[in-house]
PAMIVEX-291749 format. One line per field, with one value per residue (C-alpha): residue in one letter; x negated, y negated, z negated. Coordinates in pm, 1 decimal. Each point is the difference from the previous one (the first is absolute). Example, Ala and Ser with C-alpha at 12.3 -4.5 7.8 and 13.67 -1.06 7.14 Angstrom:
// PAMIVEX-291749
residuo = c(A,S) $
c1 = c(-1230.0,-137.0) $
c2 = c(450.0,-344.0) $
c3 = c(-780.0,66.0) $
// end
This chain:
// PAMIVEX-291749
residuo = c(M,Q,K,I,L,I,H,F,G,E,L,A,L,K,G,K,N,R,G,A,F,E,R,Q,M,G,R,N,L,K,R,L,L,K,P,K,K,V,T,R,Q,Y,D,R,M,L,L,D,M,D,E,I,T,E,E,I,L,A,H,L,A,L,I,P,G,V,R,N,F,A,P,V,Y,V,A,E,L,E,L,E,A,I,R,E,V,A,K,Q,A,I,T,E,A,H,G,D,V,T,G,R,R,F,R,L,S,A,R,R,S,N,K,R,F,S,L,T,S,P,E,I,N,L,Q,V,G,G,Y,L,K,A,E,L,N,M,E,V,N,L,K,N,P,E,I,T,V,H,V,E,V,G,E,D,E,A,Y,I,Y,T,D,K,R,N,G,I,G,G,L,P,V,S,S,S,G,R,G,V,V,L,F,S,G,G,I,D,S,P,V,A,A,Y,T,M,M,K,R,G,M,E,V,V,L,V,H,L,Y,N,S,T,I,N,R,D,F,S,K,I,R,D,L,A,K,Q,L,S,K,Y,Q,G,R,T,Q,L,I,M,I,D,L,E,E,F,Q,R,H,A,I,A,M,V,P,D,R,Y,R,M,I,I,Y,K,R,Q,M,I,R,S,A,V,Q,V,A,E,E,V,N,A,H,A,L,V,T,G,D,S,L,G,Q,V,A,S,Q,T,L,E,N,I,N,A,I,Y,D,A,S,P,L,P,L,L,S,P,L,I,G,F,D,K,E,E,I,I,K,L,G,K,R,I,G,T,Y,E,I,S,I,E,E,Y,C,D,I,C,S,F,L,I,A,K,H,P,E,T,R,G,K,K,D,Q,V,S,K,F,E,A,M,L,P,L,E,G,L,E,C,T,R,Q,D,V,F,F,Y,G,G,E,E,A,R,E,S,R,N,P) $
c1 = c(-1563.0,147.7,-180.9,79.4,-264.0,46.2,-167.1,-10.5,22.8,-121.6,-203.7,-268.4,-55.5,-53.0,-382.4,-153.2,337.9,123.6,-62.1,222.7,288.7,-35.6,0.7,325.6,150.1,-99.1,161.6,318.6,21.6,-54.0,284.3,245.4,-51.6,-149.7,-257.6,-205.4,-319.8,-101.2,-330.0,-159.1,-193.5,-137.4,294.6,253.9,143.0,108.9,289.5,40.7,376.3,179.4,245.9,54.3,362.7,164.6,108.5,-369.9,-109.9,280.6,-93.9,-368.9,76.9,125.0,-281.6,-192.4,-350.1,53.9,-67.2,66.7,4.1,57.5,37.6,-337.0,-147.1,-346.9,-286.2,-357.2,-267.0,-54.1,129.6,183.2,179.9,98.8,138.9,200.8,151.0,84.0,183.5,176.1,104.6,150.9,200.1,139.1,117.5,111.0,61.9,-56.4,-190.0,-53.1,-28.6,35.4,-227.1,-258.6,-311.3,-270.4,-115.3,-319.2,-156.0,-343.8,-82.8,-256.3,-283.6,-173.7,246.6,-157.7,265.5,81.6,357.8,13.1,-145.1,247.5,284.5,-146.2,-68.0,323.1,212.6,-116.4,54.3,360.1,77.6,-109.9,142.7,349.5,41.4,33.6,-64.9,-247.4,139.9,-204.6,235.7,354.7,-31.7,297.0,-227.9,-316.3,-222.0,-220.3,-331.9,-188.4,-334.9,-74.6,-291.9,98.1,296.5,195.8,364.0,236.7,348.1,268.4,252.5,-149.4,243.0,-16.8,-0.4,107.8,-351.2,-100.5,-193.4,38.1,226.7,-184.4,-303.2,130.0,109.7,331.2,322.9,337.1,293.7,328.7,216.9,360.6,119.0,102.9,-157.3,-294.4,-180.1,-65.9,-148.8,-220.3,-113.2,-104.4,-171.7,-216.6,-64.8,-130.1,-248.4,-134.7,194.5,144.8,351.7,183.5,376.0,192.3,378.9,196.8,369.3,305.3,119.2,352.4,25.2,-279.9,56.5,-95.4,-373.4,-1.6,-55.9,-297.1,-155.8,48.6,-174.8,-290.9,-7.4,-29.7,-283.3,-184.8,-39.7,-253.2,-165.4,24.8,36.8,240.1,131.0,343.4,84.1,352.4,66.8,336.5,36.8,374.4,-60.7,-194.7,254.8,266.7,-174.8,-74.4,358.7,110.2,-257.2,-126.2,193.3,93.4,-198.6,-325.2,75.6,-168.5,-315.4,-9.5,79.0,-271.8,-245.5,90.1,-35.9,-355.2,-81.7,114.9,-211.1,-302.6,38.9,-6.8,-303.6,-189.9,89.3,-97.0,-301.9,151.1,-153.4,297.0,374.2,183.2,336.6,202.7,66.0,34.2,-16.4,341.8,194.7,219.5,41.6,-258.5,-265.4,-21.5,-344.6,105.5,157.6,-282.4,-239.4,250.9,27.0,-359.5,-125.0,110.7,-283.4,-364.3,-86.2,-30.0,346.2,-19.8,286.7,-101.0,319.7,-1.4,-12.1,204.4,345.6,274.0,-12.3,-378.6,57.0,288.9,-212.1,-274.2,252.5,138.9,-346.1,-106.0,341.1,120.9,261.9,279.8,-46.0,-19.3,336.9,189.7,232.9,-156.8,105.4,-298.1,-53.8,-77.1,334.1,168.4,-212.2,61.6,171.6,242.9,-250.5,-333.7,-294.0,-232.1,-254.8,-80.2,-193.4,-247.6,122.5,352.3,-114.0,-194.0,300.0,231.4,-262.0,-50.9,360.1,-56.4,-157.4,-259.9,-177.7,140.0,297.3,77.5,-62.8,-23.0,-230.8,-26.9,-317.1,30.1,-283.5,-3.9,-245.4,26.0,376.1,81.2,100.2,-246.6,98.6,173.2,-45.7,154.9,350.1,250.6) $
c2 = c(1394.3,-346.9,-236.2,-289.5,-256.2,-138.6,-308.8,-101.0,-326.0,-21.3,308.6,-195.0,-198.9,300.8,8.2,321.6,137.0,-32.3,368.8,116.7,-215.4,117.1,364.4,-56.5,-161.6,304.5,231.4,-204.7,4.0,367.2,60.1,-236.5,19.5,352.9,-97.2,267.7,-181.6,-319.8,-153.4,-279.2,-261.5,-337.7,-228.6,228.0,362.0,208.8,234.3,282.8,83.0,257.3,-277.1,-364.1,-103.9,-328.5,175.9,74.6,-354.0,-159.3,233.5,-95.4,-376.3,53.6,218.2,-202.9,-75.5,-48.1,-355.8,82.7,278.0,105.1,307.5,6.1,121.6,143.9,-77.3,110.3,-258.1,-103.7,-334.2,164.8,239.6,-274.9,-202.9,293.3,89.8,-366.2,-12.2,316.3,-121.9,-324.8,161.1,285.3,-240.7,-290.0,125.6,-257.1,-291.2,-218.1,-359.3,66.0,-186.5,204.1,-3.1,254.2,30.6,212.5,111.8,183.7,170.4,224.1,-246.7,272.8,-66.2,-199.6,-274.2,-252.1,-83.3,-309.2,195.0,271.6,-261.9,-141.1,335.5,181.3,-313.2,-99.2,357.8,0.5,-347.8,108.5,350.3,-91.9,-349.2,-126.8,-352.8,-60.9,-205.0,-3.3,-227.2,134.2,348.6,231.8,309.5,34.4,284.7,121.4,177.9,153.0,150.8,260.6,231.5,274.6,-140.8,-303.1,-62.6,-209.8,-117.8,-256.7,88.0,-130.7,17.8,-143.8,225.9,-82.9,-57.8,46.8,293.6,382.1,137.8,185.2,-235.1,-226.6,249.9,117.2,-188.6,91.9,-180.6,-56.0,116.2,-121.8,86.3,-360.7,-210.6,-137.7,295.6,194.4,-313.1,-63.0,368.1,-50.8,-337.2,178.9,275.6,-274.2,-98.9,356.5,123.4,348.2,-21.4,221.5,-61.9,8.8,-23.7,-35.0,112.6,85.8,345.3,-94.4,-232.8,117.0,338.2,-46.1,-108.4,27.7,-375.3,0.0,296.0,-150.8,-309.4,209.1,184.2,-319.0,-135.5,338.2,-75.7,-264.2,159.5,378.3,207.5,-199.5,104.3,-105.5,47.4,-39.9,-42.7,11.0,-285.4,64.0,51.2,-330.0,-194.6,137.2,-115.8,-333.3,-70.0,90.8,-194.9,-301.7,-307.6,-11.1,-305.8,177.6,354.5,-48.5,-123.7,289.8,255.1,-122.0,18.6,368.5,54.7,-138.0,218.3,310.0,-118.4,-43.7,361.4,110.3,-216.5,173.5,329.5,-72.3,-213.6,-319.8,-328.5,-249.0,-32.0,-161.1,-166.2,-160.4,-319.3,-334.6,-299.3,-144.1,239.7,131.7,-62.2,274.1,-165.0,-346.2,-82.7,39.6,337.4,127.3,-90.1,183.9,307.3,44.3,-28.5,361.3,131.4,53.3,38.3,-284.2,-69.0,-107.1,-180.8,-31.3,-181.7,-247.4,-298.6,146.6,-119.9,252.2,-57.8,75.2,319.9,101.4,-64.7,228.8,263.0,10.7,27.1,298.5,172.7,-21.9,-278.1,206.2,273.6,-247.8,-151.7,335.4,27.9,129.0,-43.0,-183.1,78.5,-364.2,-126.7,150.8,-221.3,-339.4,-233.8,-277.0,-245.4,174.2,-152.8,-185.4,-108.8,310.0,-40.9,271.2,-33.3,72.3,286.9,153.1,-39.0,198.6,265.7,64.1,131.4,237.6,358.2,-77.9,328.2,348.3,-79.0,302.0,-47.2,214.4,-36.6,103.9,-22.4,-6.0,-10.6,-139.7,38.2,-245.7,-8.4,352.8,129.0,265.0,143.0,-59.7,81.5,-68.5,-39.5,-184.8) $
c3 = c(2852.0,-64.0,-224.7,-235.1,-107.0,-347.9,-155.2,-377.6,-165.5,-364.0,25.4,178.4,-333.6,-222.3,40.4,-132.2,-90.7,359.3,81.7,-285.6,117.9,362.5,-110.9,-191.6,302.3,206.6,-256.8,0.5,376.6,18.9,-243.9,147.9,375.5,33.0,276.4,157.3,-102.5,-179.8,91.1,-218.5,174.9,-123.7,-76.5,178.7,16.9,287.0,-16.8,249.4,54.4,184.6,106.0,-78.3,-47.4,-103.6,-323.0,-77.7,82.0,-221.8,-279.8,31.0,-19.3,-366.1,-129.8,-247.2,95.2,370.6,132.2,377.9,239.4,361.7,215.5,205.7,323.5,-33.5,257.5,29.0,-88.9,347.6,166.1,284.9,-225.1,-220.6,292.5,143.6,-343.9,-67.1,331.7,-89.7,-339.2,146.7,280.4,-210.8,-272.2,215.4,361.4,272.7,-168.3,311.9,-110.3,-368.8,-243.6,-192.0,-208.9,-77.7,-365.5,-32.9,-318.1,-6.6,-330.6,200.9,49.4,223.1,270.6,276.9,32.3,-279.0,-81.0,223.1,285.0,-43.2,11.9,322.6,165.9,-87.7,4.3,340.9,138.9,-131.8,143.3,343.1,-0.9,-149.3,128.9,-366.8,-127.5,-272.6,-287.7,-322.3,-198.5,88.2,140.6,60.7,-34.0,-203.8,86.3,-281.1,60.3,-288.2,52.6,-256.8,-56.4,246.2,198.4,77.7,-107.1,218.6,-99.8,62.3,-260.9,-330.0,-291.6,-347.2,-309.1,-352.8,-114.6,-364.4,-141.9,46.4,-264.8,-280.7,18.4,-290.6,-261.4,-99.9,-141.1,-121.5,156.6,-187.4,294.6,-27.2,351.4,84.8,257.8,-196.8,-164.9,330.9,151.4,-316.7,29.1,360.8,-66.9,-260.7,248.3,236.9,-271.5,-0.8,-309.1,-6.1,-154.2,-227.2,5.1,-326.1,17.5,-328.4,8.9,-221.6,51.4,-91.5,303.1,236.6,170.5,358.7,54.5,373.5,47.0,-237.0,169.3,339.5,-113.2,-126.7,319.8,203.7,-219.4,32.3,370.9,-87.5,-301.0,67.7,-312.8,-224.0,-341.1,-108.3,-367.9,-119.7,-379.1,-179.3,-251.4,-71.5,-377.0,-37.3,198.8,-218.0,-308.8,148.3,93.0,-352.7,-189.9,203.9,80.1,367.7,84.4,-101.1,132.7,329.8,-152.2,-254.1,267.5,246.6,-282.3,-47.5,367.8,-20.9,-291.6,199.2,297.5,-228.2,-114.2,372.0,68.0,-278.7,153.5,358.1,-80.9,128.0,-118.2,60.8,32.7,292.6,3.5,280.0,-195.4,166.3,-222.4,-73.9,227.9,-277.4,-385.1,-94.9,225.4,-165.6,-114.4,-364.6,48.7,206.2,-293.2,-243.0,227.3,110.8,-349.2,-44.3,226.4,-114.1,365.2,261.8,143.0,373.7,180.4,360.7,99.3,-288.7,245.4,284.6,69.2,92.9,369.0,9.8,-197.7,230.7,309.5,-115.7,-116.4,351.4,152.6,-208.6,22.9,-354.5,18.3,166.0,-253.2,-293.3,85.3,-15.9,-285.1,-320.7,-370.3,-141.6,-369.3,-84.9,127.0,-311.3,-225.9,163.9,-229.1,108.8,-145.7,-14.4,-209.8,242.2,-268.1,-183.3,-328.2,-116.6,-370.5,113.2,210.3,-287.7,-224.8,232.6,87.0,-372.0,-3.9,290.9,-15.9,260.1,-54.4,30.8,220.7,216.2,369.6,305.8,294.7,357.3,223.4,373.2,251.3,357.1,277.5,290.1,2.0,-108.0,-343.9,-116.6,-334.1,-335.0,-362.6,-332.1,146.3,-241.3) $
// end
């Protein structure tokens, strides 16, 4: 059985609630990586895997809540055993290491073990130096050998990798994401997952122009790799858009339409017991995202409206989108419903009194709409209901 050792970051700060966060982390890892066994220990977690592949390690690096991790070798709690396993770990990972610079980094959480951390560094490091003809270099090593002494066994590793950090998904409540299918909203959804939020995705469309939703589903599948069970709800706002085009001046249509999108998302939030909405807005990126327009649009929501990308520039958003695998899907061609509402000279300083005036002319309630719910589990589509 191969093992992966995982360390957490912020969970160490959760005090008496720490156990609940760690249990949620364990549930998430079971769903997403399918380990044979998950063992919780102080400040770390051990996964028993049938095999460890680069694909699994790359996936683990993006699961929210993981600070760092490594495939590990296991040794009995005895100095000679730790020495021999450390030698094995180096040679199997790096081959001939003659003359290479290394350092040993020991950590002893089991205070019953006879050697202190500095003594382990000296005893195991000295052995490796002599046996493998390596050079000790504490400031600029080529190889760092980690030895962690646990309650029942020691873990040795050289391939320590960084995770995404944050909190485990579902440890910070549930939110509804206004999910456009562009570059920004999938990144916003993932960013909130990283803060522990379970996200429900809501995509608004116009049935006269949107027929193929494969891109939207592919994005939801990709995000479900980091959350597990993910619900995508698609709502047809064709009738409202038709009324807005007929009755609202073109410069205000985008503001009015986005407010209706928010109202639809609020209805979903009430249904799924979510306590916030999430957008992919970035301040000043487009006309609808000026500070004045954000104020006029967000006013439609009685719930907190979170914009995790508000201070990001486009390159930062694209970089994270590429890392989580949504960017290449997002740039596929898709007929965005909002593109039909963009005026040649859109309003950039929306006023609430004007918004109220135009909305008074619209039938905000009772407009016919159809809805489709789709569920994804770790990258697989599971079932559908309420097809349009």
